[in-house]
C-alpha angles and dihedrals in degrees: 000000000000141000109246100180137006129194125194129192121185092339112153107302095351119094096179127350136161124184135180112211133199119237095243126042122353117184125198112196130183146102124307111278095025094115104262095129090046089062092054091047090055089055089048089054090058091058103038105022090236143067121271091216109037133041097205111073096199090062087071093061110106114254111299097342117133097233148355126227132193121189123184129186112207134191124207125168093337091311122111129203138169129227121196130189117192127180121185124186110261094011138092119267116259125210117186135189110204089341093307111121120228114236091203119030093210087068088071097053110109094021091103109025113213139173123197129194118193138160088255088067086082084086088070087072102031101031135077129294093259089071093055091047088051089053093052094044093046091057095045094045092058090060104031122049092182090058093054091051092051092044092054092048092046092052091048090050092051090052092049093046090051091050090050092051090052090047091054089054094048094046094040088228131111125207110190093184092056091049091047090060090062092041088058091052092047091051095048097047097030092057091057091048092048095048092047091052091049091053091046095053092046093053095038101054100072092046091050093049091051093055093044089056092046093054101035099035089203140119093247114127114223117201138190119202123191107222109202125147089213091067091069099033125103129336112340090216091062119090121261089247092055093047092047091052090052092046093052091049092049092050095045097101092048091048089052089056099047094035097230141076109273101183135051140071091306085074096052121121142184119230115214115208141170115199088346093303121118109256094215092058108032109025130094122240089256091053091048091050091050090048092052093047090051090049093053096043088050088050088056094052094042091055092045094049091056103035098031090223119112109233121230108255121218118193114187115191092324097152095075112112092010119113118232096260090057091045090053092046090051093051090047090052099047093040093056127096088260088077134046130210117355130192115190138171131213137172094214113069093185093056098060092039091054091049093051090047086062091045105043093161093069110092109228147156125208118207125191114220121202126165100320096329128100125197128188110238102175 
Protein backbone atom coordinates (compact mmCIF):
# COMPACT_ATOMS: atom_id res chain seq x y z
CA UNK A 1 0.00 0.00 0.00
CA UNK A 2 1.25 3.49 -0.75
CA UNK A 3 0.07 7.10 -0.75
CA UNK A 4 0.04 8.40 -4.33
CA UNK A 5 -1.15 11.93 -3.76
CA UNK A 6 -1.89 14.19 -0.80
CA UNK A 7 -3.74 17.52 -0.72
CA UNK A 8 -3.72 19.94 2.22
CA UNK A 9 -5.92 22.95 2.82
CA UNK A 10 -5.31 25.26 5.81
CA UNK A 11 -3.40 22.56 7.67
CA UNK A 12 -0.88 24.03 10.12
CA UNK A 13 1.48 26.23 8.05
CA UNK A 14 0.15 25.05 4.67
CA UNK A 15 -2.59 27.07 2.96
CA UNK A 16 -2.84 24.86 -0.14
CA UNK A 17 -0.52 22.06 -1.12
CA UNK A 18 -0.67 19.06 -3.43
CA UNK A 19 2.10 16.48 -3.77
CA UNK A 20 2.62 13.33 -5.82
CA UNK A 21 4.78 10.77 -4.01
CA UNK A 22 6.78 7.78 -5.19
CA UNK A 23 6.05 4.38 -3.71
CA UNK A 24 9.50 3.94 -2.15
CA UNK A 25 11.50 6.65 -0.31
CA UNK A 26 10.34 10.29 -0.19
CA UNK A 27 12.67 12.77 1.53
CA UNK A 28 11.63 16.21 2.79
CA UNK A 29 14.62 18.45 3.49
CA UNK A 30 14.75 21.95 4.92
CA UNK A 31 15.45 24.06 7.98
CA UNK A 32 13.83 23.50 11.35
CA UNK A 33 10.36 25.07 11.45
CA UNK A 34 9.85 24.90 7.68
CA UNK A 35 6.95 22.45 7.92
CA UNK A 36 8.55 19.06 7.28
CA UNK A 37 7.06 17.43 10.37
CA UNK A 38 3.65 18.94 9.55
CA UNK A 39 3.61 16.95 6.30
CA UNK A 40 4.24 13.71 8.15
CA UNK A 41 1.55 14.58 10.68
CA UNK A 42 -0.95 15.06 7.84
CA UNK A 43 -0.17 11.54 6.61
CA UNK A 44 -0.54 10.24 10.17
CA UNK A 45 -4.00 11.85 10.35
CA UNK A 46 -5.13 9.81 7.35
CA UNK A 47 -4.29 6.57 9.17
CA UNK A 48 -5.34 7.33 12.75
CA UNK A 49 -7.89 10.18 12.42
CA UNK A 50 -5.80 12.34 14.77
CA UNK A 51 -2.50 14.15 15.10
CA UNK A 52 0.56 12.41 16.48
CA UNK A 53 1.69 15.62 18.17
CA UNK A 54 -1.39 17.49 19.46
CA UNK A 55 -4.59 16.35 21.16
CA UNK A 56 -6.77 19.29 20.11
CA UNK A 57 -7.66 19.06 16.41
CA UNK A 58 -8.62 22.70 16.00
CA UNK A 59 -5.08 23.74 16.91
CA UNK A 60 -4.02 22.34 13.54
CA UNK A 61 -6.22 24.78 11.59
CA UNK A 62 -4.07 27.44 9.94
CA UNK A 63 -4.27 30.85 11.64
CA UNK A 64 -7.85 32.19 11.55
CA UNK A 65 -9.12 29.90 8.78
CA UNK A 66 -12.48 28.15 9.39
CA UNK A 67 -11.29 24.57 8.72
CA UNK A 68 -8.51 22.27 7.63
CA UNK A 69 -8.81 19.42 5.13
CA UNK A 70 -6.47 16.55 4.29
CA UNK A 71 -7.14 14.31 1.28
CA UNK A 72 -5.02 11.27 0.43
CA UNK A 73 -5.23 9.03 -2.62
CA UNK A 74 -3.94 5.51 -1.90
CA UNK A 75 -3.12 2.54 -4.09
CA UNK A 76 -3.28 -1.07 -2.91
CA UNK A 77 -3.12 -4.12 -5.17
CA UNK A 78 -4.31 -2.19 -8.24
CA UNK A 79 -7.21 -0.71 -6.30
CA UNK A 80 -7.36 2.97 -5.44
CA UNK A 81 -9.26 4.72 -2.68
CA UNK A 82 -9.37 8.18 -1.11
CA UNK A 83 -9.36 9.11 2.57
CA UNK A 84 -10.34 12.59 3.73
CA UNK A 85 -10.07 14.21 7.15
CA UNK A 86 -11.91 17.51 7.68
CA UNK A 87 -12.03 19.58 10.84
CA UNK A 88 -14.22 22.70 11.04
CA UNK A 89 -14.22 25.08 13.97
CA UNK A 90 -17.15 24.35 16.25
CA UNK A 91 -17.99 21.07 14.53
CA UNK A 92 -17.16 17.39 14.88
CA UNK A 93 -14.28 15.98 12.90
CA UNK A 94 -15.21 14.06 9.75
CA UNK A 95 -13.23 11.17 8.29
CA UNK A 96 -14.37 9.80 4.95
CA UNK A 97 -13.48 6.79 2.87
CA UNK A 98 -14.29 7.45 -0.79
CA UNK A 99 -16.62 10.27 0.33
CA UNK A 100 -18.52 8.01 2.74
CA UNK A 101 -18.30 9.33 6.31
CA UNK A 102 -17.36 6.97 9.13
CA UNK A 103 -19.89 6.86 11.95
CA UNK A 104 -17.22 5.64 14.38
CA UNK A 105 -13.62 6.71 13.85
CA UNK A 106 -12.26 3.49 15.37
CA UNK A 107 -13.70 1.66 12.33
CA UNK A 108 -10.95 3.26 10.24
CA UNK A 109 -8.04 2.16 12.43
CA UNK A 110 -6.03 -0.54 10.68
CA UNK A 111 -7.29 0.36 7.20
CA UNK A 112 -4.00 2.12 6.41
CA UNK A 113 -1.23 0.61 8.59
CA UNK A 114 1.42 3.16 9.54
CA UNK A 115 4.48 3.42 11.77
CA UNK A 116 6.01 6.75 12.79
CA UNK A 117 9.39 7.46 14.37
CA UNK A 118 10.04 10.94 15.81
CA UNK A 119 12.40 12.59 18.32
CA UNK A 120 9.51 12.71 20.80
CA UNK A 121 9.62 8.90 20.94
CA UNK A 122 12.45 9.34 23.45
CA UNK A 123 9.62 9.58 25.97
CA UNK A 124 8.97 5.86 25.41
CA UNK A 125 12.19 5.24 27.30
CA UNK A 126 12.25 8.17 29.72
CA UNK A 127 8.51 8.73 30.27
CA UNK A 128 5.82 6.99 32.29
CA UNK A 129 4.37 3.53 31.84
CA UNK A 130 1.24 4.85 30.08
CA UNK A 131 3.40 5.69 27.04
CA UNK A 132 4.74 2.15 26.78
CA UNK A 133 1.23 0.72 27.17
CA UNK A 134 0.12 3.07 24.40
CA UNK A 135 2.93 1.74 22.21
CA UNK A 136 1.88 -1.88 22.77
CA UNK A 137 -1.78 -1.14 22.29
CA UNK A 138 -1.17 0.93 19.15
CA UNK A 139 0.59 -2.00 17.49
CA UNK A 140 -2.02 -4.55 18.52
CA UNK A 141 -4.97 -2.32 17.56
CA UNK A 142 -3.77 -2.08 13.97
CA UNK A 143 -4.01 -5.85 13.63
CA UNK A 144 -6.87 -6.83 15.97
CA UNK A 145 -10.24 -5.04 15.91
CA UNK A 146 -11.55 -7.15 18.78
CA UNK A 147 -8.68 -5.98 20.99
CA UNK A 148 -9.46 -2.31 20.34
CA UNK A 149 -13.11 -2.82 21.29
CA UNK A 150 -12.18 -4.54 24.56
CA UNK A 151 -9.50 -1.94 25.34
CA UNK A 152 -11.98 0.92 24.96
CA UNK A 153 -14.53 -0.85 27.16
CA UNK A 154 -11.88 -1.68 29.75
CA UNK A 155 -10.75 1.95 29.98
CA UNK A 156 -14.34 3.13 30.35
CA UNK A 157 -14.90 0.57 33.12
CA UNK A 158 -11.81 1.75 35.00
CA UNK A 159 -13.07 5.33 34.82
CA UNK A 160 -16.52 4.34 36.08
CA UNK A 161 -15.11 2.21 38.91
CA UNK A 162 -12.88 5.11 40.01
CA UNK A 163 -15.85 7.49 40.02
CA UNK A 164 -17.80 5.03 42.12
CA UNK A 165 -14.97 4.72 44.66
CA UNK A 166 -14.86 8.50 45.03
CA UNK A 167 -18.63 8.61 45.35
CA UNK A 168 -18.49 6.06 48.17
CA UNK A 169 -16.04 8.29 50.02
CA UNK A 170 -18.11 11.44 49.54
CA UNK A 171 -21.38 9.74 50.56
CA UNK A 172 -19.77 7.75 53.40
CA UNK A 173 -21.53 4.66 52.07
CA UNK A 174 -20.18 1.55 50.38
CA UNK A 175 -22.15 -0.62 47.95
CA UNK A 176 -20.26 -3.84 47.22
CA UNK A 177 -22.86 -4.99 44.65
CA UNK A 178 -22.46 -1.79 42.64
CA UNK A 179 -18.68 -2.15 42.68
CA UNK A 180 -18.92 -5.80 41.68
CA UNK A 181 -20.72 -4.81 38.47
CA UNK A 182 -17.65 -2.86 37.37
CA UNK A 183 -15.30 -5.57 38.63
CA UNK A 184 -17.09 -7.98 36.30
CA UNK A 185 -16.59 -5.63 33.34
CA UNK A 186 -12.93 -5.10 34.20
CA UNK A 187 -12.34 -8.83 34.41
CA UNK A 188 -14.07 -9.63 31.12
CA UNK A 189 -12.42 -6.92 29.02
CA UNK A 190 -9.15 -6.78 30.97
CA UNK A 191 -8.48 -10.48 30.42
CA UNK A 192 -8.65 -10.00 26.64
CA UNK A 193 -6.30 -7.00 26.86
CA UNK A 194 -3.84 -8.88 29.07
CA UNK A 195 -3.72 -11.97 26.87
CA UNK A 196 -3.29 -9.89 23.71
CA UNK A 197 -0.36 -8.02 25.24
CA UNK A 198 1.26 -11.29 26.31
CA UNK A 199 1.00 -12.67 22.77
CA UNK A 200 2.32 -9.42 21.36
CA UNK A 201 5.44 -9.32 23.53
CA UNK A 202 6.22 -12.99 22.86
CA UNK A 203 6.04 -12.52 19.09
CA UNK A 204 7.65 -9.09 19.08
CA UNK A 205 10.89 -9.81 20.96
CA UNK A 206 12.76 -11.82 18.27
CA UNK A 207 11.82 -9.30 15.56
CA UNK A 208 13.00 -6.42 17.73
CA UNK A 209 16.30 -8.15 18.52
CA UNK A 210 16.91 -8.76 14.81
CA UNK A 211 16.53 -5.08 13.93
CA UNK A 212 18.66 -3.92 16.85
CA UNK A 213 21.49 -6.12 15.60
CA UNK A 214 21.01 -4.89 12.02
CA UNK A 215 21.30 -1.23 13.05
CA UNK A 216 23.86 -1.49 15.86
CA UNK A 217 25.99 -4.27 14.42
CA UNK A 218 27.16 -5.09 17.94
CA UNK A 219 27.11 -7.96 20.42
CA UNK A 220 24.83 -6.12 22.85
CA UNK A 221 21.72 -8.08 23.84
CA UNK A 222 18.52 -5.98 23.88
CA UNK A 223 15.62 -7.30 25.93
CA UNK A 224 11.94 -6.50 26.42
CA UNK A 225 10.22 -7.61 29.60
CA UNK A 226 6.45 -7.45 30.05
CA UNK A 227 5.80 -6.15 33.56
CA UNK A 228 2.29 -7.16 34.66
CA UNK A 229 1.26 -8.00 38.21
CA UNK A 230 -1.25 -10.50 36.84
CA UNK A 231 1.57 -12.71 35.50
CA UNK A 232 2.62 -13.64 39.03
CA UNK A 233 -0.79 -13.54 40.70
CA UNK A 234 -2.87 -16.60 41.60
CA UNK A 235 -2.76 -20.06 40.08
CA UNK A 236 -1.14 -20.04 36.60
CA UNK A 237 -3.59 -22.73 35.48
CA UNK A 238 -6.55 -20.39 36.11
CA UNK A 239 -7.75 -18.14 33.30
CA UNK A 240 -6.67 -14.50 33.12
CA UNK A 241 -10.28 -13.49 33.80
CA UNK A 242 -10.45 -15.59 36.97
CA UNK A 243 -7.14 -14.27 38.28
CA UNK A 244 -8.12 -10.67 37.54
CA UNK A 245 -11.38 -11.11 39.43
CA UNK A 246 -9.45 -12.42 42.43
CA UNK A 247 -6.89 -9.62 42.19
CA UNK A 248 -9.59 -6.94 42.12
CA UNK A 249 -11.30 -8.50 45.13
CA UNK A 250 -8.04 -8.70 47.07
CA UNK A 251 -7.20 -5.04 46.37
CA UNK A 252 -10.71 -3.74 47.13
CA UNK A 253 -9.98 -2.43 50.61
CA UNK A 254 -6.86 -0.67 49.41
CA UNK A 255 -8.73 0.82 46.44
CA UNK A 256 -11.40 2.17 48.85
CA UNK A 257 -8.65 4.00 50.76
CA UNK A 258 -6.82 5.53 47.78
CA UNK A 259 -10.06 6.11 45.77
CA UNK A 260 -8.89 4.54 42.50
CA UNK A 261 -8.29 1.13 40.93
CA UNK A 262 -4.75 0.02 41.76
CA UNK A 263 -4.54 -3.29 39.85
CA UNK A 264 -5.27 -4.40 36.31
CA UNK A 265 -3.89 -4.03 32.78
CA UNK A 266 -3.98 -0.23 33.06
CA UNK A 267 -0.94 -0.64 35.35
CA UNK A 268 1.10 -2.81 32.95
CA UNK A 269 4.53 -1.72 31.74
CA UNK A 270 7.34 -2.74 29.40
CA UNK A 271 10.90 -2.82 30.74
CA UNK A 272 13.58 -1.87 28.19
CA UNK A 273 16.99 -3.44 28.81
CA UNK A 274 20.39 -3.91 27.17
CA UNK A 275 22.51 -6.71 28.66
CA UNK A 276 20.08 -6.78 31.62
CA UNK A 277 20.63 -3.07 32.42
CA UNK A 278 17.77 -0.57 32.24
CA UNK A 279 18.11 1.50 29.07
CA UNK A 280 16.78 4.68 30.69
CA UNK A 281 19.49 4.64 33.38
CA UNK A 282 22.61 3.14 31.88
CA UNK A 283 22.54 3.64 28.09
CA UNK A 284 24.04 6.41 25.99
CA UNK A 285 21.91 8.64 23.77
CA UNK A 286 23.15 6.72 20.74
CA UNK A 287 22.13 3.41 22.30
CA UNK A 288 18.72 4.81 23.20
CA UNK A 289 18.22 6.06 19.63
CA UNK A 290 19.20 2.66 18.23
CA UNK A 291 16.84 0.95 20.69
CA UNK A 292 13.93 3.17 19.61
CA UNK A 293 14.62 2.66 15.91
CA UNK A 294 14.70 -1.10 16.42
CA UNK A 295 11.39 -0.94 18.32
CA UNK A 296 9.67 0.95 15.54
CA UNK A 297 11.10 -1.10 12.67
CA UNK A 298 10.03 -4.25 14.54
CA UNK A 299 6.59 -2.67 14.89
CA UNK A 300 6.51 -2.35 11.10
CA UNK A 301 7.36 -6.02 10.53
CA UNK A 302 5.04 -7.28 13.27
CA UNK A 303 2.08 -5.48 11.68
CA UNK A 304 3.04 -6.70 8.22
CA UNK A 305 3.44 -10.32 9.35
CA UNK A 306 -0.12 -10.37 10.69
CA UNK A 307 -1.99 -8.15 8.25
CA UNK A 308 0.11 -8.88 5.12
CA UNK A 309 0.04 -5.17 4.24
CA UNK A 310 3.27 -3.18 4.46
CA UNK A 311 2.68 -0.14 6.67
CA UNK A 312 3.70 3.31 5.51
CA UNK A 313 6.83 4.32 7.44
CA UNK A 314 7.36 7.91 8.62
CA UNK A 315 10.83 8.91 9.83
CA UNK A 316 11.00 12.38 11.34
CA UNK A 317 14.52 13.72 11.98
CA UNK A 318 15.80 10.28 12.95
CA UNK A 319 19.41 10.83 11.91
CA UNK A 320 20.29 13.02 14.89
CA UNK A 321 22.78 11.32 17.26
CA UNK A 322 23.45 8.53 14.73
CA UNK A 323 26.87 8.25 13.11
CA UNK A 324 27.06 8.08 9.31
CA UNK A 325 27.52 4.28 9.12
CA UNK A 326 24.27 3.80 11.07
CA UNK A 327 22.50 6.42 8.95
CA UNK A 328 23.53 4.57 5.80
CA UNK A 329 22.53 1.24 7.26
CA UNK A 330 19.12 2.64 8.20
CA UNK A 331 18.52 4.02 4.68
CA UNK A 332 19.67 0.73 3.20
CA UNK A 333 17.20 -1.14 5.42
CA UNK A 334 14.11 0.99 4.82
CA UNK A 335 14.86 1.36 1.11
CA UNK A 336 14.97 -2.39 0.58
CA UNK A 337 12.15 -4.63 -0.63
CA UNK A 338 11.55 -5.60 3.00
CA UNK A 339 9.81 -2.23 3.49
CA UNK A 340 7.23 -0.30 1.50
CA UNK A 341 6.69 3.44 1.18
CA UNK A 342 8.85 5.67 3.38
CA UNK A 343 8.54 9.40 4.11
CA UNK A 344 11.48 10.92 5.97
CA UNK A 345 12.69 14.38 6.97
CA UNK A 346 16.19 15.78 7.34
CA UNK A 347 17.75 19.20 7.92
CA UNK A 348 20.80 18.43 5.78
CA UNK A 349 19.96 18.16 2.04
CA UNK A 350 23.48 17.13 1.13
CA UNK A 351 23.44 14.17 3.49
CA UNK A 352 20.48 12.31 1.97
CA UNK A 353 21.58 13.18 -1.57
CA UNK A 354 25.06 11.75 -0.93
CA UNK A 355 23.57 8.56 0.51
CA UNK A 356 21.29 8.03 -2.47
CA UNK A 357 24.19 8.71 -4.84
CA UNK A 358 25.83 5.66 -3.24
CA UNK A 359 22.58 3.66 -3.49
CA UNK A 360 21.23 4.43 -6.98
CA UNK A 361 18.97 1.36 -7.00
CA UNK A 362 16.69 2.82 -4.30
CA UNK A 363 13.80 4.69 -5.92
CA UNK A 364 13.45 8.07 -4.23
CA UNK A 365 12.26 11.64 -4.48
CA UNK A 366 13.76 14.57 -2.62
CA UNK A 367 11.53 17.56 -1.82
CA UNK A 368 12.74 20.91 -0.51
CA UNK A 369 10.46 22.42 2.15
CA UNK A 370 10.47 26.15 2.87
CA UNK A 371 7.83 28.05 4.83
CA UNK A 372 4.69 26.36 3.56
CA UNK A 373 6.02 25.57 0.07
CA UNK A 374 7.38 22.24 -1.20
CA UNK A 375 9.48 21.81 -4.34
CA UNK A 376 10.60 18.59 -6.01
CA UNK A 377 14.40 18.49 -6.25
CA UNK A 378 15.04 15.01 -7.64
